[in-house]
All heavy atoms as an XYZ file, in Angstrom:
970
protein
N      20.905     23.801    -29.382
C      22.160     24.518    -29.622
C      22.331     24.706    -31.124
O      21.999     23.770    -31.860
C      23.328     23.758    -29.056
C      23.462     23.880    -27.586
S      25.110     23.343    -27.035
C      25.192     24.150    -25.496
N      22.913     25.730    -31.489
C      23.284     26.000    -32.921
C      24.773     26.124    -33.058
O      25.427     26.695    -32.175
C      22.546     27.228    -33.465
N      25.319     25.633    -34.098
C      26.732     25.835    -34.431
C      26.874     27.252    -35.056
O      26.424     27.578    -36.027
C      27.213     24.718    -35.410
C      27.077     23.356    -34.762
C      28.692     25.033    -35.778
C      27.420     22.234    -35.579
N      27.779     27.984    -34.323
C      28.222     29.348    -34.771
C      29.357     29.227    -35.712
O      29.459     29.873    -36.730
C      28.554     30.247    -33.554
C      29.036     31.569    -34.020
C      27.352     30.407    -32.695
N      30.300     28.362    -35.334
C      31.573     28.158    -36.021
C      32.081     26.789    -35.862
O      32.036     26.187    -34.760
C      32.583     29.138    -35.525
C      34.004     29.032    -36.078
C      34.052     29.443    -37.561
C      34.984     29.777    -35.231
N      32.532     26.126    -37.027
C      33.174     24.798    -36.965
C      34.276     24.934    -37.906
O      34.067     24.990    -39.156
C      32.188     23.765    -37.340
C      32.648     22.401    -37.104
O      33.369     22.123    -36.169
O      32.267     21.442    -37.879
N      35.522     24.999    -37.461
C      36.625     25.404    -38.327
C      37.969     24.713    -37.912
O      38.225     24.473    -36.770
C      36.883     26.922    -38.194
C      37.963     27.451    -39.035
C      38.111     28.960    -38.930
C      39.068     29.452    -39.902
N      39.406     30.807    -39.805
N      38.693     24.256    -38.988
C      40.026     23.777    -38.841
C      40.966     24.975    -38.742
O      40.894     25.880    -39.662
C      40.426     22.843    -40.014
C      39.418     21.778    -40.274
C      41.856     22.431    -39.775
C      39.328     20.771    -39.102
N      41.741     25.160    -37.721
C      42.599     26.309    -37.454
C      43.730     26.451    -38.488
O      44.424     25.486    -38.828
C      43.113     26.299    -36.045
C      42.084     26.308    -34.933
C      42.767     26.244    -33.566
C      41.187     27.535    -35.106
N      43.893     27.682    -38.889
C      45.016     28.070    -39.786
C      46.087     28.656    -39.000
O      45.945     28.919    -37.823
C      44.530     28.989    -40.914
O      44.169     30.257    -40.208
C      43.324     28.541    -41.693
N      47.181     29.004    -39.650
C      48.353     29.770    -38.941
C      47.912     31.088    -38.450
O      48.168     31.472    -37.263
C      49.552     29.919    -40.016
N      47.071     31.795    -39.189
C      46.557     33.095    -38.675
C      45.669     32.890    -37.487
O      45.743     33.706    -36.448
C      45.733     33.814    -39.761
O      46.622     34.096    -40.877
C      45.228     35.164    -39.313
N      44.869     31.887    -37.489
C      43.950     31.641    -36.387
C      44.786     31.329    -35.075
O      44.364     31.727    -34.010
C      43.054     30.390    -36.703
C      42.091     30.708    -37.845
O      41.636     31.809    -38.015
O      41.850     29.647    -38.560
N      45.793     30.601    -35.210
C      46.559     30.203    -34.085
C      47.523     31.347    -33.541
O      47.676     31.567    -32.374
C      47.454     28.883    -34.432
C      48.416     28.604    -33.288
C      46.536     27.794    -34.673
N      48.158     32.032    -34.558
C      49.080     33.086    -34.210
C      48.549     34.446    -33.882
O      49.146     35.349    -33.236
C      50.115     33.238    -35.319
C      50.924     31.916    -35.448
O      51.105     31.170    -34.440
O      51.499     31.743    -36.520
N      47.231     34.802    -34.388
C      46.900     36.207    -34.284
C      45.359     36.307    -33.822
O      45.170     36.910    -32.800
C      46.935     36.891    -35.621
C      48.432     36.903    -36.100
N      49.382     37.641    -35.647
C      49.053     36.248    -37.145
C      50.485     37.489    -36.178
N      50.352     36.582    -37.161
N      44.459     35.824    -34.729
C      42.974     36.069    -34.357
C      42.267     34.925    -35.102
O      42.716     34.386    -36.131
C      42.655     37.413    -34.909
C      42.773     37.569    -36.402
C      42.735     39.063    -36.795
N      43.464     39.146    -38.149
C      44.688     39.336    -38.383
N      45.524     39.331    -37.268
N      45.232     39.456    -39.542
N      41.039     34.772    -34.605
C      40.167     33.714    -35.238
C      39.217     34.357    -36.213
O      38.377     35.143    -35.770
C      39.471     32.973    -34.130
C      38.466     31.913    -34.578
C      39.144     30.781    -35.352
C      37.666     31.335    -33.435
N      39.269     34.090    -37.437
C      38.317     34.659    -38.358
C      37.294     33.647    -38.717
O      37.532     32.474    -38.654
C      39.029     35.157    -39.723
O      39.649     33.995    -40.302
N      36.070     34.117    -39.169
C      35.025     33.274    -39.506
C      34.022     33.950    -40.448
O      34.213     35.119    -40.770
C      34.343     32.660    -38.343
C      33.722     33.577    -37.341
C      32.379     33.888    -37.384
C      34.496     34.102    -36.360
C      31.782     34.728    -36.459
C      33.987     34.992    -35.425
C      32.580     35.277    -35.536
N      33.060     33.229    -40.848
C      32.146     33.658    -41.951
C      31.119     34.758    -41.388
O      30.713     34.593    -40.248
C      31.312     32.477    -42.508
C      32.123     31.400    -43.173
C      32.843     31.927    -44.431
O      32.241     32.745    -45.122
O      33.936     31.452    -44.612
N      30.750     35.649    -42.248
C      29.750     36.654    -41.819
C      28.372     36.105    -41.562
O      27.613     36.675    -40.768
C      29.674     37.734    -42.859
O      29.258     37.110    -44.145
C      30.921     38.494    -43.124
N      28.144     34.860    -42.116
C      26.857     34.273    -41.790
C      26.594     33.917    -40.368
O      25.458     33.648    -39.985
N      27.680     33.975    -39.501
C      27.460     33.696    -38.073
C      27.129     34.937    -37.275
O      26.856     34.812    -36.135
C      28.819     33.016    -37.573
O      28.982     31.848    -38.138
N      27.241     36.134    -37.898
C      27.029     37.347    -37.085
C      25.722     37.456    -36.502
O      25.562     38.034    -35.446
C      27.289     38.481    -38.034
C      28.721     38.854    -38.341
C      28.842     39.974    -39.360
C      29.532     39.133    -37.143
N      24.619     36.874    -37.100
C      23.290     36.982    -36.421
C      23.245     36.340    -35.062
O      22.303     36.579    -34.259
C      22.272     36.287    -37.390
C      22.970     36.503    -38.751
C      24.411     36.458    -38.415
N      24.190     35.469    -34.679
C      24.238     34.838    -33.355
C      24.725     35.720    -32.342
O      24.735     35.402    -31.119
C      25.105     33.592    -33.478
C      24.512     32.478    -34.282
C      25.221     32.139    -35.435
C      23.388     31.855    -33.880
C      24.665     31.077    -36.242
C      22.925     30.803    -34.652
C      23.516     30.455    -35.854
O      22.997     29.489    -36.674
N      25.216     36.985    -32.697
C      25.659     37.959    -31.664
C      24.831     39.141    -31.669
O      24.351     39.602    -32.758
C      27.143     38.264    -32.073
C      28.013     37.131    -31.903
C      28.328     36.308    -33.139
C      28.650     36.713    -30.802
C      29.054     35.178    -33.082
C      29.417     35.560    -30.723
C      29.656     34.826    -31.910
N      24.731     39.839    -30.553
C      23.927     41.044    -30.388
C      24.834     42.288    -30.274
O      25.489     42.448    -29.182
C      22.997     41.000    -29.143
O      22.112     39.888    -29.322
N      24.980     43.051    -31.321
C      25.754     44.228    -31.337
C      24.852     45.419    -30.919
O      23.670     45.514    -31.290
C      26.312     44.513    -32.685
C      27.367     43.556    -33.198
C      27.037     42.444    -33.771
C      28.738     43.929    -33.077
C      28.003     41.549    -34.273
C      29.717     43.038    -33.408
C      29.332     41.822    -34.049
N      25.431     46.379    -30.090
C      24.662     47.539    -29.757
C      24.762     48.471    -31.015
O      25.679     48.417    -31.786
C      25.314     48.320    -28.563
C      25.012     47.552    -27.302
O      24.059     46.876    -27.125
N      26.065     47.690    -26.378
N      23.745     49.338    -31.174
C      23.746     50.210    -32.412
C      25.049     51.008    -32.480
O      25.470     51.624    -31.442
C      22.538     51.221    -32.288
C      21.233     50.450    -32.569
O      21.275     49.409    -33.196
O      20.152     50.906    -32.160
N      25.673     51.061    -33.606
C      26.862     51.767    -33.837
C      28.139     51.075    -33.376
O      29.208     51.521    -33.740
N      27.972     49.897    -32.614
C      29.224     49.299    -32.195
C      29.714     48.252    -33.273
O      28.937     47.733    -34.030
C      28.905     48.469    -30.954
C      28.993     49.359    -29.663
O      29.298     50.483    -29.760
O      28.561     48.883    -28.600
N      31.024     48.047    -33.247
C      31.583     47.132    -34.331
C      32.324     45.961    -33.474
O      33.154     45.362    -34.021
C      32.548     47.835    -35.154
C      31.890     48.795    -35.982
N      31.051     48.494    -37.136
C      31.800     50.152    -35.822
C      30.612     49.579    -37.541
N      31.001     50.659    -36.861
N      31.973     45.864    -32.234
C      32.479     44.718    -31.356
C      31.415     44.307    -30.337
O      30.585     45.114    -30.021
C      33.748     45.134    -30.722
C      33.613     46.101    -29.640
N      33.620     47.436    -29.771
C      33.405     45.890    -28.315
C      33.441     48.047    -28.638
N      33.261     47.146    -27.695
N      31.508     43.121    -29.943
C      30.653     42.566    -28.846
C      31.574     41.657    -28.024
O      32.318     40.835    -28.556
C      29.426     41.872    -29.405
C      29.843     40.644    -30.295
C      28.490     41.457    -28.322
N      31.426     41.763    -26.741
C      32.181     40.931    -25.681
C      31.266     39.769    -25.370
O      29.978     39.965    -25.193
C      32.597     41.728    -24.487
C      33.653     42.727    -24.794
O      34.542     42.512    -25.701
O      33.549     43.801    -24.161
N      31.745     38.578    -25.293
C      30.947     37.450    -24.842
C      31.881     36.450    -24.155
O      33.019     36.516    -24.282
C      30.213     36.802    -26.033
C      31.150     36.130    -27.062
C      31.292     34.827    -27.176
C      31.802     36.962    -28.025
C      32.144     34.211    -28.087
C      32.659     36.470    -29.019
C      32.687     35.073    -29.093
N      31.181     35.606    -23.372
C      31.929     34.564    -22.616
C      31.568     33.209    -23.141
O      30.458     32.934    -23.469
C      31.453     34.616    -21.133
C      32.208     33.758    -20.112
C      31.711     33.819    -18.784
C      32.211     35.166    -18.238
N      32.012     35.326    -16.715
N      32.614     32.369    -23.275
C      32.386     30.995    -23.746
C      32.718     30.045    -22.594
O      33.695     30.324    -21.858
C      33.213     30.668    -24.975
C      32.718     31.437    -26.150
C      34.670     30.867    -24.760
N      32.029     28.905    -22.504
C      32.268     27.856    -21.585
C      32.983     26.704    -22.359
O      32.501     26.291    -23.403
C      31.016     27.278    -20.973
C      31.162     26.050    -20.136
C      31.898     26.361    -18.920
C      29.782     25.507    -19.836
N      34.183     26.382    -21.954
C      34.888     25.203    -22.642
C      34.237     23.930    -22.118
O      34.091     23.708    -21.061
C      36.420     25.234    -22.292
C      37.141     24.262    -23.068
O      37.118     22.983    -22.673
O      37.781     24.597    -24.091
N      33.828     23.122    -23.166
C      33.059     21.942    -22.856
C      33.936     20.800    -22.374
O      33.489     19.775    -21.765
C      32.432     21.454    -24.168
C      31.210     22.398    -24.608
C      30.560     21.928    -25.875
C      30.120     22.510    -23.556
N      35.272     20.917    -22.509
C      36.134     19.835    -21.978
C      36.537     20.039    -20.554
O      36.343     19.157    -19.729
C      37.454     19.732    -22.908
O      37.020     19.472    -24.199
C      38.291     18.625    -22.450
N      37.024     21.243    -20.198
C      37.564     21.494    -18.822
C      36.650     22.350    -18.074
O      36.906     22.757    -16.874
C      38.969     21.945    -18.836
C      39.181     23.228    -19.589
O      38.169     23.904    -19.840
O      40.333     23.579    -20.003
N      35.468     22.827    -18.657
C      34.541     23.669    -17.943
C      34.992     25.083    -17.409
O      34.488     25.585    -16.505
C      33.767     22.893    -16.941
C      32.943     21.677    -17.562
C      32.156     21.018    -16.427
O      32.164     21.335    -15.213
O      31.362     20.173    -16.888
N      36.080     25.560    -18.058
C      36.586     26.832    -17.796
C      35.834     27.871    -18.715
O      35.303     27.466    -19.678
C      38.115     26.984    -17.944
O      38.455     26.627    -19.380
C      38.811     25.942    -16.992
N      35.935     29.063    -18.286
C      35.282     30.146    -19.093
C      36.358     31.139    -19.721
O      37.445     31.177    -19.122
C      34.248     31.010    -18.384
O      34.894     31.597    -17.226
C      33.083     30.110    -17.945
N      36.075     31.638    -20.835
C      36.962     32.625    -21.444
C      36.217     33.768    -21.986
O      35.201     33.543    -22.643
C      37.801     31.889    -22.584
C      38.787     32.779    -23.324
C      39.912     33.100    -22.513
O      40.556     32.197    -21.774
N      40.362     34.366    -22.482
N      36.665     34.941    -21.659
C      36.065     36.134    -22.219
C      36.702     36.443    -23.557
O      37.924     36.409    -23.779
C      36.270     37.439    -21.291
C      35.502     37.210    -19.983
O      34.360     36.931    -20.015
N      36.198     37.477    -18.913
N      35.831     36.700    -24.572
C      36.345     36.889    -25.981
C      35.688     38.212    -26.492
O      34.590     38.558    -25.930
C      35.935     35.758    -26.842
C      36.548     34.317    -26.515
C      35.989     33.331    -27.482
C      38.087     34.366    -26.632
N      36.310     38.788    -27.462
C      35.650     39.967    -28.153
C      35.648     39.664    -29.717
O      36.649     39.414    -30.313
C      36.444     41.141    -27.842
C      35.918     42.412    -28.655
C      36.545     43.630    -28.214
N      35.943     44.089    -26.950
C      36.416     45.081    -26.241
N      37.334     45.906    -26.609
N      35.762     45.429    -25.088
N      34.475     39.829    -30.313
C      34.226     39.722    -31.668
C      34.247     41.136    -32.263
O      33.541     42.070    -31.759
C      32.914     39.077    -32.010
C      32.387     39.080    -33.371
C      33.288     38.289    -34.273
C      30.959     38.678    -33.413
N      35.090     41.303    -33.279
C      35.243     42.596    -33.970
C      34.715     42.406    -35.466
O      34.872     41.427    -36.013
C      36.678     43.047    -34.160
C      37.327     43.587    -32.874
C      38.075     42.827    -32.087
C      37.167     44.872    -32.476
C      38.695     43.320    -30.945
C      37.756     45.418    -31.349
C      38.457     44.597    -30.617
O      39.111     45.183    -29.455
N      34.174     43.519    -35.990
C      33.837     43.694    -37.398
C      34.381     44.984    -37.923
O      34.655     45.845    -37.204
C      32.394     43.634    -37.682
O      31.669     44.748    -37.017
C      31.748     42.285    -37.182
N      34.682     45.016    -39.202
C      35.121     46.283    -39.837
C      34.041     47.258    -39.725
O      32.830     46.978    -39.811
C      35.466     46.058    -41.283
C      36.739     45.254    -41.466
C      36.974     45.062    -42.987
N      38.144     44.331    -43.245
C      38.477     43.820    -44.390
N      37.634     43.957    -45.394
N      39.592     43.155    -44.579
N      34.417     48.591    -39.647
C      33.397     49.622    -39.654
C      32.828     49.965    -41.078
O      31.765     50.307    -41.189
C      34.117     50.937    -39.162
C      34.365     50.837    -37.663
C      34.911     52.128    -37.070
O      34.532     53.207    -37.546
O      35.797     52.089    -36.187
N      33.599     49.726    -42.109
C      33.166     49.988    -43.413
C      33.436     48.851    -44.316
O      34.402     48.056    -44.144
C      33.828     51.313    -44.005
C      33.511     52.467    -43.303
C      34.152     53.752    -43.883
C      33.762     54.848    -43.008
N      34.124     56.127    -43.587
N      32.615     48.673    -45.390
C      32.843     47.560    -46.325
C      32.372     46.227    -45.814
O      31.584     46.157    -44.895
N      33.024     45.172    -46.267
C      32.778     43.849    -45.735
C      33.023     43.762    -44.258
O      34.154     44.087    -43.853
C      33.551     42.891    -46.578
C      33.250     41.392    -46.233
N      33.844     40.756    -45.302
C      32.430     40.544    -46.932
C      33.360     39.508    -45.227
N      32.484     39.381    -46.193
N      32.152     43.155    -43.474
C      32.436     43.181    -41.977
C      33.573     42.326    -41.542
O      34.236     42.621    -40.617
C      31.107     42.677    -41.465
C      30.308     42.151    -42.539
C      30.803     42.665    -43.824
N      33.913     41.203    -42.230
C      35.001     40.407    -42.014
C      35.225     40.097    -40.369
O      36.071     40.704    -39.795
C      36.364     40.930    -42.558
C      37.446     39.841    -42.496
C      38.721     40.311    -43.118
C      39.699     39.275    -43.159
N      40.946     39.703    -43.665
N      34.286     39.396    -39.823
C      34.413     39.149    -38.291
C      35.607     38.408    -37.883
O      35.993     37.418    -38.567
C      33.071     38.425    -38.049
C      32.617     37.737    -39.303
C      33.174     38.662    -40.452
N      36.170     38.778    -36.736
C      37.288     38.065    -36.198
C      37.122     38.204    -34.670
O      36.520     39.127    -34.093
C      38.652     38.722    -36.574
C      39.005     38.583    -38.083
C      38.831     40.173    -36.102
N      37.660     37.113    -33.993
C      37.706     37.218    -32.512
C      39.167     37.350    -32.187
O      39.998     36.602    -32.724
C      37.213     35.785    -31.924
C      35.686     35.684    -32.236
C      37.531     35.780    -30.438
C      35.113     34.332    -31.842
N      39.483     38.478    -31.524
C      40.907     38.737    -31.160
C      41.041     38.784    -29.611
O      41.852     38.062    -29.075
C      41.316     39.989    -31.866
O      40.528     41.084    -31.543
N      40.390     39.691    -29.008
C      40.615     39.820    -27.523
C      40.273     38.545    -26.844
O      39.160     37.995    -26.955
C      39.799     40.986    -26.988
C      40.036     41.279    -25.521
C      39.294     42.499    -25.028
C      39.679     42.878    -23.641
N      38.829     43.990    -23.111
N      41.185     38.029    -26.131
C      41.004     36.770    -25.313
C      41.354     35.544    -26.174
O      41.513     34.450    -25.474
N      41.338     35.667    -27.351
C      41.576     34.347    -28.200
C      42.933     33.838    -28.068
O      43.117     32.679    -27.913
C      41.336     34.764    -29.711
C      41.691     33.561    -30.586
C      42.682     33.633    -31.539
C      41.084     32.331    -30.673
N      42.703     32.369    -32.175
C      41.723     31.632    -31.683
C      39.962     31.733    -29.972
C      41.394     30.264    -31.961
C      39.644     30.440    -30.270
C      40.347     29.709    -31.279
N      43.996     34.757    -28.132
C      45.331     34.196    -27.986
C      45.574     33.501    -26.564
O      46.221     32.498    -26.509
C      46.387     35.285    -28.142
C      46.505     35.828    -29.549
C      47.193     34.893    -30.509
N      48.544     34.575    -29.977
C      49.076     33.329    -29.856
N      48.482     32.305    -30.275
N      50.295     33.242    -29.330
N      44.999     34.021    -25.559
C      45.032     33.402    -24.258
C      44.418     31.963    -24.288
O      44.927     31.035    -23.721
C      44.281     34.257    -23.236
C      44.342     33.677    -21.789
C      43.620     34.548    -20.860
O      43.106     35.678    -21.207
O      43.428     34.055    -19.661
N      43.259     31.875    -24.963
C      42.628     30.556    -25.116
C      43.519     29.592    -25.884
O      43.748     28.436    -25.436
C      41.302     30.667    -25.747
C      40.446     29.451    -25.854
C      39.872     28.897    -24.818
C      40.518     28.670    -27.135
C      39.166     27.663    -24.915
C      39.843     27.515    -27.215
C      39.192     26.942    -26.045
O      38.502     25.738    -26.118
N      44.059     30.090    -26.984
C      45.023     29.228    -27.726
C      46.048     28.752    -26.931
O      46.513     27.543    -26.958
C      45.458     30.060    -29.005
C      46.737     29.362    -29.694
C      44.339     30.308    -30.039
N      46.730     29.664    -26.163
C      47.906     29.330    -25.318
C      47.479     28.303    -24.223
O      48.179     27.308    -24.052
C      48.432     30.550    -24.654
C      49.702     30.319    -23.813
C      50.186     31.665    -23.216
C      51.272     31.357    -22.254
N      51.692     32.585    -21.564
N      46.439     28.509    -23.567
C      45.984     27.633    -22.498
C      45.683     26.188    -23.008
O      45.932     25.227    -22.286
C      44.709     28.220    -21.776
C      45.034     29.416    -20.966
O      46.103     29.727    -20.615
N      43.974     30.233    -20.654
N      45.130     26.108    -24.201
C      44.722     24.838    -24.693
C      45.842     24.209    -25.625
O      45.715     23.165    -26.028
C      43.402     24.980    -25.676
C      42.173     25.446    -24.864
C      41.800     24.485    -23.833
C      40.900     23.374    -24.357
N      40.365     22.520    -23.291
N      46.896     25.042    -25.745
C      48.028     24.538    -26.608
C      47.545     24.198    -28.066
O      47.966     23.118    -28.575
C      48.779     23.388    -25.902
C      49.435     23.827    -24.613
C      50.125     22.604    -24.018
C      50.878     22.979    -22.777
N      50.012     23.341    -21.534
N      46.703     25.012    -28.662
C      46.247     24.765    -29.916
C      47.226     24.938    -30.956
O      48.198     25.773    -30.817
C      44.994     25.726    -30.242
C      43.850     25.566    -29.303
C      42.704     26.557    -29.628
C      43.292     24.135    -29.354
N      47.065     24.201    -32.043
C      48.070     24.382    -33.212
C      47.363     24.276    -34.516
O      46.123     23.929    -34.570
C      49.172     23.201    -33.058
C      48.696     21.833    -33.061
C      49.744     20.886    -32.863
C      49.190     19.428    -32.910
N      50.358     18.400    -32.765
N      48.041     24.583    -35.564
C      47.522     24.507    -36.903
C      46.868     23.160    -37.150
O      47.508     22.130    -36.849
C      48.497     24.812    -37.993
C      48.997     26.291    -37.786
C      48.069     24.563    -39.386
C      50.269     26.546    -38.604
N      45.645     23.028    -37.742
C      45.081     21.707    -37.992
C      44.089     21.335    -36.912
O      43.304     20.391    -37.124
N      44.158     21.876    -35.713
C      43.110     21.584    -34.695
C      41.827     22.139    -35.160
O      41.790     23.052    -35.974
C      43.526     22.197    -33.343
C      44.717     21.474    -32.735
O      45.098     20.409    -33.159
O      45.316     22.067    -31.726
N      40.832     21.638    -34.490
C      39.429     22.065    -34.887
C      38.756     22.864    -33.754
O      38.898     22.333    -32.501
C      38.590     20.862    -35.301
C      37.217     21.182    -35.734
C      36.566     20.059    -36.465
C      35.606     19.296    -35.528
N      34.820     18.288    -36.285
N      38.047     23.906    -34.042
C      37.373     24.624    -33.012
C      35.844     24.723    -33.427
O      35.541     24.844    -34.502
C      37.939     26.014    -32.834
C      37.793     26.578    -31.393
C      37.368     27.039    -33.697
C      38.772     26.058    -30.553
N      34.971     24.561    -32.448
C      33.581     24.629    -32.640
C      33.012     25.498    -31.534
O      33.312     25.388    -30.354
C      32.857     23.264    -32.534
O      33.503     22.376    -33.387
C      31.374     23.386    -32.796
N      32.279     26.533    -31.992
C      31.589     27.432    -31.063
C      30.105     27.226    -31.301
O      29.627     27.231    -32.396
C      31.983     28.937    -31.309
C      33.492     29.168    -31.045
C      31.158     29.861    -30.470
C      33.965     30.563    -31.386
N      29.378     27.081    -30.174
C      27.976     26.752    -30.112
C      27.237     27.889    -29.338
O      27.751     28.504    -28.479
C      27.657     25.456    -29.462
C      28.413     24.220    -30.034
C      28.579     23.123    -29.050
C      27.644     23.772    -31.253
N      25.992     28.149    -29.737
C      25.173     29.155    -29.018
C      23.863     28.365    -28.607
O      23.328     27.484    -29.239
C      24.790     30.346    -29.845
C      24.009     29.970    -31.065
C      24.120     31.385    -28.965
N      23.457     28.683    -27.375
C      22.221     28.107    -26.762
C      21.321     29.279    -26.444
O      21.770     30.227    -25.692
C      22.576     27.243    -25.545
C      21.411     26.485    -25.048
O      20.464     26.097    -25.793
N      21.422     26.305    -23.729
N      20.037     29.147    -26.849
C      19.091     30.098    -26.312
C      18.079     29.428    -25.417
O      17.467     28.415    -25.847
C      18.360     30.569    -27.583
C      19.114     31.371    -28.584
C      19.608     30.763    -29.739
C      19.503     32.694    -28.309
C      20.323     31.464    -30.691
C      20.253     33.373    -29.270
C      20.711     32.733    -30.458
O      21.479     33.446    -31.394
N      18.025     29.910    -24.251
C      17.203     29.205    -23.251
C      16.126     30.184    -22.734
O      15.660     30.088    -21.633
C      18.061     28.705    -22.145
C      18.850     29.863    -21.377
O      18.747     30.959    -21.775
O      19.523     29.446    -20.378
N      15.768     31.133    -23.581
C      14.702     32.056    -23.184
C      15.272     33.334    -22.620
O      14.593     34.310    -22.463
N      16.475     33.332    -22.322
C      17.179     34.554    -21.785
C      18.167     34.949    -22.853
O      18.029     34.719    -23.992
C      17.826     34.302    -20.396
C      16.838     33.729    -19.361
C      17.478     33.458    -18.119
N      18.284     32.318    -18.355
C      19.185     31.705    -17.502
N      19.407     32.368    -16.366
N      19.829     30.629    -17.824
N      19.267     35.593    -22.384
C      20.418     35.941    -23.270
C      21.037     34.700    -23.726
O      21.075     33.654    -23.101
C      21.430     36.841    -22.508
N      21.710     34.723    -24.991
C      22.352     33.579    -25.477
C      23.499     33.166    -24.638
O      24.221     33.999    -24.065
C      22.803     33.916    -26.891
C      22.779     35.422    -26.933
C      21.790     35.868    -25.900
N      23.854     31.865    -24.535
C      25.055     31.396    -23.838
C      25.896     30.683    -24.887
O      25.306     30.009    -25.765
C      24.766     30.524    -22.678
O      24.082     29.378    -23.097
N      27.175     30.855    -24.796
C      28.084     30.303    -25.828
C      28.982     29.246    -25.201
O      29.387     29.300    -24.066
C      28.985     31.372    -26.367
C      28.155     32.546    -27.114
C      27.782     33.631    -26.356
C      27.788     32.357    -28.472
C      26.997     34.668    -26.986
C      27.057     33.381    -28.988
C      26.705     34.409    -28.281
O      25.933     35.416    -28.926
N      29.346     28.202    -25.956
C      30.266     27.242    -25.570
C      31.271     26.953    -26.641
O      31.093     27.354    -27.750
C      29.550     25.943    -25.126
O      28.775     25.463    -26.046
N      32.444     26.434    -26.299
C      33.526     26.216    -27.204
C      34.093     24.756    -27.025
O      34.152     24.347    -25.912
C      34.574     27.288    -27.077
C      35.583     27.268    -28.244
C      35.271     27.187    -25.766
C      36.465     28.463    -28.318
N      34.431     24.173    -28.031
C      35.074     22.792    -28.084
C      36.334     22.844    -28.948
O      36.202     23.125    -30.159
C      34.126     21.768    -28.596
C      34.633     20.378    -28.501
C      34.851     19.800    -27.051
O      33.914     19.723    -26.420
N      36.115     19.681    -26.690
N      37.432     22.466    -28.408
C      38.727     22.338    -29.188
C      38.939     20.843    -29.352
O      38.787     20.117    -28.395
C      39.927     23.019    -28.467
N      39.347     20.435    -30.522
C      39.568     19.121    -30.835
C      40.875     18.933    -31.712
O      41.274     19.939    -32.449
C      38.524     18.450    -31.589
C      37.164     18.405    -30.843
C      36.077     17.739    -31.696
O      35.758     18.175    -32.698
N      35.381     16.820    -31.034
N      41.615     17.834    -31.577
C      42.693     17.475    -32.346
C      42.485     16.210    -33.060
O      41.916     15.256    -32.636
C      43.900     17.426    -31.360
C      45.230     17.253    -32.055
C      46.446     17.587    -31.233
N      46.420     19.007    -31.068
C      46.862     19.637    -29.946
N      47.287     18.943    -28.928
N      46.872     20.892    -29.818
N      42.953     16.229    -34.400
C      42.840     15.051    -35.231
C      43.658     13.888    -34.600
O      44.722     14.025    -34.188
C      43.426     15.360    -36.606
C      43.387     14.200    -37.574
C      42.177     13.846    -38.137
C      44.531     13.568    -37.783
C      42.179     12.723    -38.973
C      44.495     12.486    -38.699
C      43.338     12.076    -39.305
N      43.012     12.652    -34.608
C      43.721     11.484    -34.056
C      44.118     10.591    -35.239
O      45.280     10.341    -35.517
C      42.747     10.791    -33.063
C      43.559      9.776    -32.179
O      44.734      9.703    -32.319
O      42.833      9.131    -31.417
N      43.103     10.003    -35.910
C      43.380      9.155    -37.088
C      41.965      8.952    -37.885
O      40.974      9.536    -37.458
C      43.936      7.838    -36.692
C      43.067      6.991    -35.678
C      42.118      6.133    -36.136
C      43.175      7.148    -34.264
C      41.371      5.425    -35.282
C      42.459      6.492    -33.360
C      41.451      5.641    -33.851
N      42.057      8.193    -38.907
C      40.864      7.976    -39.708
C      40.383      6.524    -39.516
O      41.144      5.614    -39.477
C      41.184      8.229    -41.176
C      41.472      9.635    -41.486
C      41.642      9.895    -43.014
N      41.855     11.262    -43.295
C      40.947     12.195    -43.447
N      39.713     11.919    -43.450
N      41.284     13.474    -43.748
N      39.030      6.424    -39.548
C      38.375      5.138    -39.496
C      37.391      5.043    -40.660
O      36.542      5.952    -40.767
C      37.536      4.984    -38.165
C      36.795      3.663    -38.120
C      38.501      5.047    -36.905
N      37.634      4.150    -41.518
C      36.907      3.980    -42.798
C      36.811      5.319    -43.565
O      35.888      5.638    -44.084
C      35.460      3.488    -42.509
S      35.427      1.846    -41.633
N      37.956      6.021    -43.613
C      38.018      7.230    -44.265
C      37.566      8.516    -43.578
O      37.700      9.597    -44.002
N      36.895      8.311    -42.400
C      36.356      9.439    -41.644
C      37.289      9.912    -40.529
O      37.853      9.073    -39.843
C      35.036      9.085    -41.043
C      33.962      8.754    -41.970
C      33.580     10.061    -42.782
O      33.397     11.144    -42.244
O      33.499      9.907    -44.037
N      37.612     11.158    -40.408
C      38.521     11.691    -39.427
C      37.891     11.439    -37.983
O      36.707     11.615    -37.745
C      38.647     13.122    -39.705
C      37.445     13.523    -40.372
C      36.963     12.265    -41.184
N      38.816     11.058    -37.080
C      38.398     10.820    -35.665
C      39.175     12.042    -34.911
O      40.409     12.107    -35.048
C      38.811      9.528    -35.186
C      38.059      8.824    -34.170
C      36.633      8.648    -34.677
C      38.625      7.549    -33.732
N      38.401     12.696    -34.098
C      38.980     13.799    -33.315
C      38.807     13.564    -31.775
O      37.899     12.822    -31.469
C      38.147     15.126    -33.611
C      38.221     15.485    -35.075
C      37.455     15.058    -36.049
C      39.090     16.494    -35.671
N      37.732     15.696    -37.206
C      38.790     16.490    -37.032
C      40.243     17.203    -35.212
C      39.457     17.319    -37.950
C      40.870     18.063    -36.026
C      40.505     18.111    -37.431
N      39.738     14.018    -31.067
C      39.620     13.960    -29.549
C      39.655     15.377    -28.979
O      40.178     16.288    -29.511
C      40.655     13.050    -28.952
C      42.137     13.548    -29.066
C      42.657     14.314    -28.068
C      42.880     13.259    -30.180
C      43.994     14.731    -28.082
C      44.206     13.645    -30.268
C      44.752     14.442    -29.242
O      46.046     14.914    -29.318
N      38.910     15.424    -27.827
C      38.691     16.750    -27.248
C      40.030     17.103    -26.488
O      40.600     16.263    -25.903
C      37.634     16.680    -26.217
C      36.274     16.417    -26.958
O      36.137     16.748    -28.171
N      35.233     15.920    -26.289
N      40.360     18.322    -26.583
C      41.525     18.886    -25.863
C      41.162     20.038    -24.987
O      40.072     20.647    -25.056
C      42.670     19.310    -26.834
C      42.200     20.313    -27.878
C      43.264     18.069    -27.457
C      43.288     20.744    -28.772
């Protein structure tokens, strides 16, 4: 498995859309001429699935964001600013499969943050 995204959520991430680095775009297969790709993620905590859509800009910097399906996921998981999201991709010889893990900060142990799965 490879980490596609590992991010502490901001107000924009929680209230509107999830933005992330362009370096993660190679993990997604866009059809020629398309600026979006639909994909399904498996939540590693409750084993539910969520359909998401990744968009990029048509011109200039691609600035990838996940919008379609994201707000539903945020609402279902009761995510808030400061929570952490990790998206993983697995290649098993077929099409890639994606999983997602939401975590909330608990406390620090020897200066290291401890997170629990939500």
